[in-house]
C-alpha positions as CSV (number, residue, x, y, z in Angstrom):
1,M,20.5,16.7,-73.8
2,L,19.0,13.5,-72.5
3,E,15.5,14.6,-73.7
4,S,16.6,15.3,-77.2
5,V,18.6,12.0,-77.5
6,A,16.0,10.0,-75.7
7,R,13.5,10.8,-78.6
8,F,15.2,8.3,-81.0
9,V,17.4,6.2,-78.7
10,N,17.1,4.6,-75.4
11,I,19.6,5.5,-72.7
12,S,20.8,3.5,-69.6
13,A,23.2,5.2,-67.1
14,Y,24.6,4.4,-63.8
15,A,27.3,6.7,-62.5
16,D,29.7,7.3,-65.2
17,D,28.6,4.1,-67.2
18,V,26.4,5.1,-69.9
19,A,24.6,2.7,-72.6
20,L,22.8,4.1,-75.7
21,W,20.7,1.6,-77.6
22,V,18.1,1.3,-80.4
23,L,15.6,-1.2,-81.4
24,G,15.0,-2.5,-85.0
25,S,15.6,-4.8,-87.7
26,D,17.8,-2.6,-90.0
27,V,21.5,-2.5,-88.7
28,E,22.2,0.5,-91.0
29,E,19.3,2.6,-89.7
30,M,20.1,1.8,-86.2
31,S,23.7,2.8,-86.7
32,R,22.5,6.1,-88.1
33,Q,20.2,6.7,-85.3
34,L,23.1,5.9,-82.8
35,Q,25.5,8.2,-84.7
36,L,23.0,11.0,-84.4
37,A,22.6,10.5,-80.7
38,L,26.4,10.3,-80.3
39,G,26.7,13.8,-82.1
40,V,24.2,15.3,-79.4
41,V,26.0,13.7,-76.6
42,E,29.5,14.8,-77.9
43,D,28.1,18.4,-78.4
44,W,26.7,18.3,-74.7
45,L,29.9,17.2,-73.4
46,G,31.8,19.7,-75.4
47,E,29.9,22.6,-74.0
48,R,31.1,21.3,-70.5
49,H,34.7,20.9,-71.6
50,M,34.3,17.0,-71.4
51,L,34.9,14.4,-74.0
52,L,33.6,10.9,-75.1
53,S,36.5,8.4,-75.0
54,P,36.6,6.5,-78.2
55,E,39.0,3.9,-76.7
56,K,36.6,3.1,-73.7
57,S,33.5,3.0,-76.0
58,Q,32.2,-0.3,-77.4
59,L,29.6,-1.2,-80.0
60,V,27.6,-4.5,-79.9
61,V,24.8,-5.4,-82.2
62,F,22.4,-8.0,-80.5
63,R,21.0,-10.3,-83.1
64,R,20.6,-13.9,-83.0
65,G,22.2,-16.1,-85.7
66,Q,23.5,-13.4,-87.9
67,D,26.9,-11.6,-88.5
68,T,27.0,-8.6,-86.4
69,T,30.6,-7.5,-86.6
70,R,30.1,-5.1,-89.8
71,A,28.5,-2.3,-87.9
72,S,30.7,0.8,-86.8
73,L,30.3,4.0,-85.4
74,Q,32.6,7.1,-85.0
75,I,33.4,9.1,-81.7
76,A,35.9,12.2,-82.0
77,G,36.6,11.1,-85.5
78,Q,37.7,7.5,-84.6
79,V,36.0,4.5,-85.8
80,V,34.4,2.2,-83.0
81,H,34.0,-1.2,-84.6
82,S,31.4,-3.8,-83.4
83,I,32.5,-6.6,-81.0
84,T,30.7,-9.7,-80.2
85,E,30.9,-9.3,-76.2
86,V,30.7,-6.6,-73.6
87,K,30.7,-6.0,-69.9
88,Y,28.3,-3.7,-68.8
89,L,27.6,-2.8,-64.9
90,G,29.3,-6.2,-64.2
91,V,27.3,-8.5,-66.6
92,T,28.8,-9.9,-69.6
93,L,26.4,-9.7,-72.7
94,D,27.1,-11.3,-75.9
95,S,25.9,-10.6,-79.4
96,S,23.6,-13.6,-79.6
97,L,22.3,-13.1,-76.0
98,S,23.1,-16.7,-75.2
99,W,24.8,-15.5,-71.8
100,A,27.6,-17.9,-72.5
101,G,30.2,-15.0,-71.5
102,E,28.3,-14.4,-68.1
103,V,28.3,-18.3,-67.3
104,R,32.1,-18.5,-68.3
105,A,32.9,-15.5,-66.0
106,L,30.7,-16.9,-63.1
107,R,32.3,-20.4,-63.4
108,S,35.8,-18.7,-63.1
109,R,34.8,-16.5,-60.2
110,L,33.2,-19.5,-58.3
111,S,36.1,-21.7,-59.0
112,N,38.5,-19.1,-57.6
113,N,36.4,-18.6,-54.5
114,S,36.0,-22.3,-53.8
115,R,39.8,-22.6,-53.9
116,I,39.9,-19.9,-51.4
117,L,37.3,-21.7,-49.2
118,M,39.1,-24.8,-49.4
119,R,42.3,-23.2,-48.2
120,L,40.5,-21.5,-45.4
121,A,39.0,-24.9,-44.3
122,G,42.4,-26.4,-44.3
123,N,43.8,-23.7,-41.9
124,S,43.0,-24.8,-38.3
125,N,43.3,-21.2,-37.2
126,L,40.7,-19.9,-39.7
127,A,38.6,-23.1,-40.1
128,R,36.0,-21.9,-37.5
129,R,32.6,-22.8,-38.8
130,S,31.3,-19.1,-38.7
131,V,34.1,-18.0,-40.6
132,L,33.8,-20.5,-43.4
133,R,30.0,-19.9,-43.5
134,G,30.5,-16.2,-43.8
135,F,32.9,-16.7,-46.7
136,Y,30.5,-18.9,-48.4
137,L,27.6,-16.7,-48.1
138,S,29.4,-13.5,-49.2
139,Y,31.6,-15.0,-52.0
140,I,29.8,-18.1,-53.3
141,Q,26.1,-18.0,-52.3
142,S,25.7,-14.4,-53.3
143,C,27.2,-15.0,-56.8
144,L,24.9,-17.9,-57.2
145,D,21.9,-15.9,-56.2
146,Y,22.6,-13.1,-58.3
147,H,23.3,-15.3,-61.3
148,L,20.5,-17.7,-60.9
149,H,18.3,-15.8,-63.6
150,F,21.2,-16.2,-66.2
151,F,21.3,-19.9,-65.6
152,F,17.6,-20.2,-65.7
153,V,17.4,-18.2,-69.2
154,R,20.7,-20.2,-70.8
155,L,19.3,-23.6,-69.6
156,Q,15.7,-22.8,-70.7
157,G,16.9,-22.6,-74.2
158,R,18.5,-26.1,-74.1
159,C,15.5,-27.9,-72.5
160,V,13.2,-29.8,-74.5
161,L,10.0,-30.7,-72.9
162,S,8.2,-33.9,-74.1
163,R,5.0,-35.6,-72.8
């Protein structure tokens, strides 16, 4: 199944999270290719008594500066409309590839984790340096390390170099 689909679309899969995507400039042609690929996937799953879930499926058209909400696909006879933001494998991707959603999610996560760290630091029973350091490394530094690339890409687009 993957071989026949991979001839005209790209596939990324991790456990039960699967993404199909195509590259191009014609949204209608890309939608047609994805719809054909979804048909192959639906047939393959049907032979194994499994189904795609239209409710859990999402469609995002990545295109800078243009309306991307008009695209749609069908899964099991139900329309899947295009949305502007999707979370895939823990990373929030938006249709303009600005990383704004991922930065927003990281800010929220770091804010919550910082509040927890401050509460731990205020509790004399739990405020041992090793406990605070372990929490910081596990819940704050690891988030920053993982997301450093997103910050760089987001900031790079805003930086103007002058001589």
